[in-house]
Each structure stands twice: as structure tokens, then as C-alpha cells.
FIGUVO-123985 format. One record per residue (C-alpha): x, y, z; residue in three letters. Coordinates in steps of 0.5 Angstrom, whole numbers, plus 500, padded with zeros to 3 digits. Example, Ala and Ser with C-alpha at 12.3 -4.5 7.8 and 13.67 -1.06 7.14 Angstrom:
BEGIN
525491516ala 527498514ser 
This chain:
BEGIN
500500500met 503507498phe 502513503his 500519500glu 505525500leu 507528507ile 506535507lys 511539512pro 507541518gln 510548517val 507549510glu 500547512leu 500551518glu 502557514ser 497556509lys 492556515glu 495562517asn 494565510leu 487564510asn 486567516leu 490573514gly 496572519leu 501571514val 502575507ser 502571501pro 510573499ser 512570506val 507564505ala 510562498leu 517565498cys 520564505asp 517557507ile 520551503gln 520544503pro 525541508met 527535504asn 533537500thr 536530499lys 533529493leu 535535489gly 542534492leu 542527489asn 540529483ile 545534482lys 551531484asn 549524480arg 548529474leu 555532475glu 558525476asp 555522469leu 557529466asp 549529464lys 544535464thr 537536467gln 535536460met 538529459trp 534526465leu 528530463ala 528526456glu 530519460lys 524520464val 519523459gly 518529463val 519537462ser 526540464asn 521544468asn 519538472ala 526536474val 528543476thr 522543481lys 524536483trp 531539485ile 528545488ala 522542492thr 524535494gly 518532491lys 517527486ile 512522484ser 512515485arg 513513477asp 518519476ser 522517482ala 523509479val 524512472lys 529517475ala 533512479ala 534507473ser 536513469ala 541515474leu 544508476gly 541509483leu 537505487ser 531509490ile 534509497asp 540513494gln 536517490leu 531520495leu 536520501gly 541515505asp 535510506gly 534513513ala 526514516pro 523520513his 520524519ser 513528518ala 517534516asn 519532510gln 516533503ser 516526499ile 512522495ala 513515496met 514510489tyr 513504486asp 519500489ala 518493493pro 515496499lys 514492506arg 506490505ala 507488513asp 512485517asp 513479513asp 512481506ala 514485500tyr 510488494gln 515487488val 512491483pro 511491475gln 517494471tyr 513500470arg 517502463glu 514496460val 507497458met 506493451gly 510499448ala 515502453met 515509455gly 521510450arg 518507444gly 521500445val 516495443met 515488446leu 512483441arg 507478443asp 506480450gln 499477452pro 497481458gly 501484464gln 503481471ile 502488475val 506485481gly 508480486leu 507479494arg 512475497val 515474504thr 522476506lys 524469508glu 522467500trp 526473498leu 532471502his 532463500lys 530464493asn 533470491val 539470495pro 544475490ser 541481488asn 543489488thr 537490493gly 530488494his 528496492glu 531494485asn 527488484leu 521488479cys 516483475val 516483467val 511479464thr 514474459gly 513475451phe 514472445gly 516464444asp 524465443ser 525463450met 520457450lys 523452455gly 525457460met 519460460tyr 512461456asn 509468454pro 505471460gly 509467465asp 512472471pro 520474470leu 523477476leu 529482474val 534486478asp 534493475thr 540495479gly 544491473val 545496467lys 550492463ser 552485461cys 559484465asp 557477466tyr 554471462asp 546471463gly 539472462val 538479461tyr 532484459phe 535489454phe 533493448arg 536494441ile 534500437gly 526500439asp 525493440glu 525489447gly 528483448phe 529477454ile 535473451lys 541469454arg 547473453leu 554471452gln 560475452arg 565473446ile 572477447pro 574481440gly 567479437val 561482441gly 555479445ile 552473443lys 545473443val 542466445ile 535464444ser 532458449glu 528456443asn 533453438lys 528455432val 531462433tyr 538463430glu 544466435thr 546473433trp 551478435thr 550485439ile 556489436thr 559496438pro 555500433asp 548497435met 544502440asp 544497446phe 541498453glu 541493458val 534494463phe 535489468ala 538482469lys 533476470val 534473476leu 528468476lys 523465471val 517461472trp 515456466glu 507455466ser 504448464thr 496448462asp 492443464phe 
């Protein structure tokens, strides 16, 4: 369950005083600022590290440059934008929003679609939000038969079944598409992915794009050649990702389920 935006108490009191005529409009609008500045600092510092601009981040997230300016100035960001911004910047949600410490009632912050504790013994693993048949950046996932919008798992299940990951906040669910990986999973089956992995440093199964088309394939690095793309379904030929291709890794696939119809 996601919490609503928490307003700073001082801001609420000022709005009430403004209605009563006790505070001038200039004071209410200019002097009273949200108290959370970590988001803005983290965005600015990370952009400097990457040698990127606010406009670059705005394009990656799919918002205006003014929206990014507002995040930095106010410390407020929507749940969807937080997930996309963190992914673009190569950060976890906790790293984007702060140091992971509990947020006080005086902080203005919007919660986000990352794996949250549903109760004392469960996590809600969300759908990978950029996957909507046609992804936010125009990437197509062919033959996707509907979507799985999330999984609810106990922390014991996560510990025993997904021991290696970059952080539970980076785990998401992708709905399997196409038949090229039959034998590993079927179209419509759930795949658990780690969005904290943004490059193919090791052989494995990855969720990625080439140009405007999305793929889930086994990738094998071949020194001096490129990255070999292997389908589980041997009807499909193996091909190679070369340095001149527009290649981007979205996540590493950690776990899949192969369904059987009865």
C-alpha cells in the first residue's frame, strides 16, 4: 500500500494562517520551503558524475525540463517518475531519495513503485513500469499476452529463492513475451528481474533493447566479437550484438516460471 504525499507541517500551518489573513502571500509562497533537499542534491550530484544535463534526464523519464527543476527545488517527485529517474541515473530508489533513513513527518516526499513492505513478513514486488506493451521510450514487446502487475512474497521466500540481487528495491516483475525462450518460460509467465543491473558484465539472461525492440535472451560475451544472443527455442538463430548497435540493458533476469496448461 502506498502512502499519500506527506506535507510539511509548517507548510500546512502557513496555508491555514494565509486563509486567516495572518501571513502575507509573499511569505507563504517564497519563504516557506519543503524540508527535504536530499532528492535535489542527489539528482544534481549524479548528473555531474555522469556528465549529463537536466534535459537528458527529462528525456529519459519522459517529462519536461521544468518538471526536473521542480523535483530539485521542492524535493517532491511522483512514484512513477522516481522509478524512472532512479533507473536512468543508475541508482536505487533509496539512493535517489536519500540515505535510506526513515522519513520524518516534516519531509515532503512522494512514495514510489518499488518493492515495499506490505506487512511485517511480506514484500510487494511491482511490475517493471516502463513495460506497457509499447514501452515509454517506444520500445515494442511483441506478442505479450496481457501483463502481470506485481507479486507479493514473504521475506523468507525472497531470502531463500533470490539470494543474489542488488537490493530488494530493484526487483520487478516482467511478463514473458514471444516464443523464442520456450523451454525456459512461456508467453504470459512471470519473470523476476533486477533493474540494478544495467550492463552485461557476465553471461546470463537479460532484458534489453536493440533500437526500438525489446528482448529477453541469454547473452554470452565473445571477446573480440561482441555479445552472442541465444534463444532457448532452437527454431531461432543465434545472432550477435556489435558495438555499432543501439543496445541498452534494462535488467538481469533472476528467476522465471514455466507454466503448464491442464
